[in-house]
Residue frames as a rotation matrix with the C-alpha (Angstrom) as fourth column:
MET 1
0.749 -0.494 -0.441 -61.45
-0.549 -0.836 0.003 -56.94
-0.370 0.240 -0.898 30.58
THR 2
0.796 -0.531 0.289 -58.77
0.605 0.705 -0.369 -58.12
-0.008 0.469 0.883 28.16
ILE 3
0.756 -0.614 -0.225 -55.23
-0.490 -0.760 0.428 -56.88
-0.434 -0.214 -0.875 28.77
LYS 4
0.738 -0.633 0.236 -52.15
0.659 0.597 -0.458 -57.45
0.149 0.493 0.857 26.62
PHE 5
0.531 -0.654 -0.538 -48.76
0.082 -0.592 0.802 -56.07
-0.843 -0.470 -0.261 27.62
GLU 6
0.955 -0.110 0.274 -46.85
0.267 -0.079 -0.961 -54.45
0.127 0.991 -0.047 24.74
GLY 7
0.123 -0.992 -0.007 -43.55
0.834 0.107 -0.542 -53.51
0.539 0.061 0.840 26.40
ILE 8
0.552 -0.090 -0.829 -41.71
0.617 -0.624 0.479 -50.77
-0.561 -0.776 -0.289 28.26
ASP 9
0.477 -0.425 0.770 -40.40
0.522 -0.568 -0.637 -47.52
0.707 0.705 -0.049 26.81
LEU 10
-0.075 -0.593 -0.802 -37.58
0.935 -0.322 0.151 -45.67
-0.348 -0.738 0.578 28.56
ILE 11
0.707 0.268 0.655 -38.02
0.503 -0.841 -0.199 -41.92
0.497 0.470 -0.729 28.50
PRO 12
-0.209 -0.867 0.452 -35.44
0.187 -0.489 -0.852 -39.25
0.960 -0.093 0.264 29.37
ALA 13
-0.324 -0.062 0.944 -34.82
-0.785 -0.540 -0.305 -38.48
0.529 -0.839 0.126 33.05
ASP 14
-0.975 -0.221 -0.014 -35.26
-0.180 0.827 -0.533 -42.12
0.129 -0.517 -0.846 34.19
GLY 15
-0.180 0.968 0.174 -38.96
-0.800 -0.041 -0.598 -42.49
-0.572 -0.247 0.782 33.41
TYR 16
-0.976 -0.069 0.208 -40.69
0.037 0.883 0.467 -45.58
-0.216 0.463 -0.859 32.08
ILE 17
-0.200 0.944 -0.262 -43.92
-0.963 -0.238 -0.123 -46.03
-0.178 0.228 0.957 30.15
LEU 18
-0.739 0.115 0.663 -45.67
0.057 0.992 -0.108 -49.39
-0.671 -0.042 -0.740 30.38
ASN 19
-0.577 0.498 -0.648 -47.65
-0.817 -0.330 0.474 -50.01
0.022 0.802 0.597 27.19
PHE 20
-0.674 0.475 0.565 -50.81
0.147 0.836 -0.528 -52.11
-0.724 -0.273 -0.634 27.21
ILE 21
-0.718 0.677 -0.164 -53.73
-0.359 -0.158 0.920 -52.86
0.597 0.719 0.356 24.94
VAL 22
-0.862 0.498 0.099 -56.86
0.044 0.267 -0.963 -52.91
-0.506 -0.825 -0.252 27.08
ASP 23
0.084 0.946 0.312 -60.05
0.440 0.246 -0.864 -54.08
-0.894 0.210 -0.396 25.41
GLY 24
0.334 -0.015 0.942 -58.54
0.941 0.063 -0.332 -53.13
-0.054 0.998 0.035 22.04
LYS 25
0.920 0.004 0.393 -57.41
0.062 -0.989 -0.135 -49.63
0.388 0.149 -0.910 23.09
ASP 26
-0.080 -0.996 -0.039 -53.84
0.486 -0.005 -0.874 -48.41
0.870 -0.089 0.485 23.65
GLU 27
0.944 0.291 0.157 -53.26
-0.009 -0.452 0.892 -47.54
0.331 -0.843 -0.424 27.31
THR 28
-0.039 -0.999 -0.035 -50.12
0.176 0.027 -0.984 -46.53
0.984 -0.045 0.175 29.19
VAL 29
0.920 0.116 -0.375 -48.91
0.387 -0.100 0.917 -46.37
0.069 -0.988 -0.137 32.78
TYR 30
0.393 -0.799 0.455 -46.12
-0.226 -0.564 -0.794 -43.95
0.891 0.209 -0.402 33.65
CYS 31
0.748 -0.292 -0.596 -43.49
0.662 0.394 0.638 -44.88
0.049 -0.871 0.488 36.25
ASP 32
0.797 -0.454 0.397 -41.28
-0.396 -0.891 -0.223 -42.10
0.455 0.020 -0.890 37.60
GLY 33
-0.036 -0.935 0.353 -37.95
-0.993 -0.005 -0.114 -43.86
0.108 -0.355 -0.928 38.05
ILE 34
-0.458 -0.275 -0.845 -36.69
-0.350 0.930 -0.113 -47.39
0.817 0.244 -0.522 38.51
GLU 35
-0.981 0.100 0.168 -38.06
-0.132 0.299 -0.945 -47.64
-0.144 -0.949 -0.280 42.07
GLU 36
-0.178 0.981 -0.084 -41.62
-0.740 -0.189 -0.646 -47.01
-0.649 -0.053 0.759 40.91
LEU 37
0.037 0.118 -0.992 -41.15
-0.877 0.480 0.025 -49.40
0.479 0.869 0.122 37.98
MET 38
-0.768 -0.408 -0.494 -39.97
-0.152 0.865 -0.479 -52.15
0.622 -0.292 -0.726 40.32
CYS 39
-0.806 0.518 0.288 -42.80
-0.375 -0.070 -0.924 -51.41
-0.458 -0.853 0.251 42.73
THR 40
0.020 0.859 -0.512 -45.29
-0.998 -0.017 -0.066 -52.34
-0.065 0.512 0.856 39.98
ALA 41
0.188 -0.004 -0.982 -43.94
-0.525 0.845 -0.104 -55.90
0.830 0.535 0.157 39.74
LEU 42
-0.663 -0.573 -0.482 -42.62
0.087 0.581 -0.809 -56.83
0.744 -0.578 -0.336 43.16
THR 43
0.482 0.709 -0.515 -44.47
0.642 0.115 0.758 -57.60
0.597 -0.696 -0.400 46.35
GLU 44
0.845 -0.144 0.515 -43.74
-0.378 -0.841 0.386 -55.24
0.378 -0.521 -0.765 49.23
GLU 45
0.733 -0.581 0.354 -41.31
-0.075 0.449 0.890 -57.72
-0.676 -0.679 0.285 50.78
GLU 46
0.386 -0.584 0.714 -39.54
0.895 0.424 -0.138 -58.35
-0.222 0.693 0.686 47.44
TRP 47
0.657 -0.084 0.749 -39.34
0.324 -0.866 -0.381 -54.59
0.681 0.493 -0.542 46.78
VAL 48
0.860 -0.351 0.369 -37.75
-0.505 -0.484 0.715 -53.88
-0.072 -0.802 -0.593 50.16
ASN 49
0.557 -0.667 0.495 -35.31
0.337 0.726 0.599 -56.76
-0.759 -0.166 0.629 49.60
TRP 50
0.397 -0.375 0.838 -34.38
0.892 -0.057 -0.448 -55.41
0.216 0.925 0.312 46.13
LEU 51
0.786 -0.004 0.619 -34.12
0.010 -1.000 -0.020 -51.83
0.619 0.022 -0.785 47.41
THR 52
0.769 -0.496 0.403 -31.75
-0.549 -0.190 0.814 -52.85
-0.328 -0.847 -0.418 50.20
GLY 53
-0.061 -0.898 -0.436 -29.44
-0.998 0.041 0.055 -54.71
-0.032 0.439 -0.898 47.81
GLY 54
-0.141 0.057 0.988 -30.86
-0.423 0.899 -0.112 -58.20
-0.895 -0.434 -0.102 48.09
GLY 55
-0.957 -0.262 -0.122 -31.39
-0.205 0.319 0.925 -58.58
-0.203 0.911 -0.359 44.35
LEU 56
-0.219 0.896 -0.386 -34.39
-0.955 -0.116 0.273 -59.70
0.200 0.428 0.881 42.36
PRO 57
0.047 0.301 0.952 -36.38
-0.516 0.824 -0.235 -62.83
-0.855 -0.481 0.194 43.11
LEU 58
-0.893 -0.250 0.374 -36.39
0.131 0.651 0.748 -65.76
-0.430 0.717 -0.548 40.72
LEU 59
-0.116 0.861 -0.494 -39.02
-0.847 -0.346 -0.404 -65.49
-0.519 0.372 0.770 38.02
ASN 60
0.848 0.489 -0.203 -40.33
-0.529 0.758 -0.382 -68.93
-0.033 0.431 0.902 37.08
GLY 61
0.798 -0.559 0.227 -37.06
0.398 0.770 0.498 -70.42
-0.453 -0.307 0.837 38.26
LYS 62
0.333 -0.679 0.654 -34.93
0.785 -0.185 -0.592 -68.00
0.523 0.710 0.471 36.21
LYS 63
0.096 -0.419 -0.903 -32.48
0.703 -0.614 0.359 -65.45
-0.705 -0.669 0.235 37.59
ILE 64
0.369 0.037 0.929 -32.84
0.769 -0.574 -0.282 -62.09
0.522 0.818 -0.240 35.80
ASP 65
-0.245 -0.585 -0.773 -30.48
0.911 -0.411 0.022 -59.34
-0.331 -0.699 0.634 36.93
ASP 66
-0.936 -0.050 0.350 -31.70
0.218 -0.860 0.462 -56.54
0.278 0.508 0.815 34.64
GLU 67
-0.706 0.670 -0.230 -34.61
0.108 -0.219 -0.970 -54.73
-0.700 -0.709 0.082 36.31
VAL 68
-0.270 0.632 -0.726 -36.38
-0.863 -0.493 -0.109 -53.64
-0.427 0.597 0.678 33.10
LYS 69
-0.547 0.035 -0.836 -36.16
-0.539 0.749 0.384 -57.14
0.640 0.661 -0.392 31.59
PHE 70
-0.954 0.214 -0.210 -37.44
0.299 0.628 -0.718 -58.58
-0.022 -0.748 -0.663 34.87
VAL 71
-0.471 0.821 -0.322 -40.49
-0.249 -0.474 -0.845 -56.29
-0.846 -0.318 0.428 34.85
GLU 72
-0.308 0.343 -0.887 -41.15
-0.951 -0.085 0.297 -56.99
0.027 0.935 0.352 31.16
GLU 73
-0.728 -0.006 -0.685 -41.14
-0.154 0.976 0.154 -60.74
0.668 0.218 -0.712 31.69
TYR 74
-0.894 0.411 -0.177 -43.18
0.283 0.214 -0.935 -60.46
-0.347 -0.886 -0.308 34.88
ILE 75
-0.337 0.814 -0.473 -45.90
-0.550 -0.579 -0.602 -58.35
-0.764 0.057 0.643 33.25
HIS 76
-0.476 0.152 -0.866 -45.98
-0.799 0.337 0.498 -60.52
0.368 0.929 -0.038 30.11
LYS 77
-0.815 0.107 -0.569 -46.80
0.202 0.974 -0.107 -63.51
0.543 -0.202 -0.815 32.31
LYS 78
-0.488 0.594 -0.640 -49.21
0.843 0.129 -0.522 -61.69
-0.228 -0.794 -0.564 34.64
ALA 79
-0.900 0.107 0.422 -50.80
0.121 -0.869 0.480 -58.88
0.418 0.483 0.769 32.60
ASP 80
0.027 0.995 -0.092 -54.24
0.382 0.075 0.921 -59.66
0.924 -0.060 -0.378 34.03
ASN 81
-0.008 -0.100 -0.995 -52.93
1.000 -0.009 -0.007 -58.65
-0.009 -0.995 0.100 37.47
PHE 82
-0.869 -0.436 -0.233 -52.73
0.430 -0.899 0.080 -55.07
-0.245 -0.031 0.969 36.19
CYS 83
-0.258 0.854 0.452 -56.44
0.765 -0.105 0.635 -54.58
0.590 0.509 -0.626 35.52
GLY 84
0.297 0.352 -0.888 -56.65
0.890 -0.439 0.123 -52.28
-0.346 -0.827 -0.444 38.55
PHE 85
-0.679 -0.610 -0.408 -54.71
0.388 -0.770 0.506 -49.64
-0.623 0.185 0.760 36.61
PHE 86
-0.974 0.217 0.061 -57.49
-0.014 -0.329 0.944 -49.46
0.225 0.919 0.324 34.01
GLU 87
-0.272 0.924 -0.268 -60.71
0.945 0.309 0.107 -49.77
0.182 -0.225 -0.957 35.97
ASN 88
-0.344 0.216 0.914 -62.81
0.129 -0.953 0.274 -46.60
0.930 0.212 0.300 36.06
């Protein structure tokens, strides 16, 4: 399976659409709110730390404070980790 991340679209009412190309086809994953978006990129421990005000972890040695930018960079680097979203 070949996966390429194409970016995140913000939709009204705090929703997010993750855009991918999977084996040449456009695919999306909907996240209902910032918590669900962050849950897609963070480990359980990192998510709890972020949720309780501990901030985001370093990403390849860089500090990123914007959650959406963090998730975009994370998924760009690790798109293959998201194959579970697209398996039948």
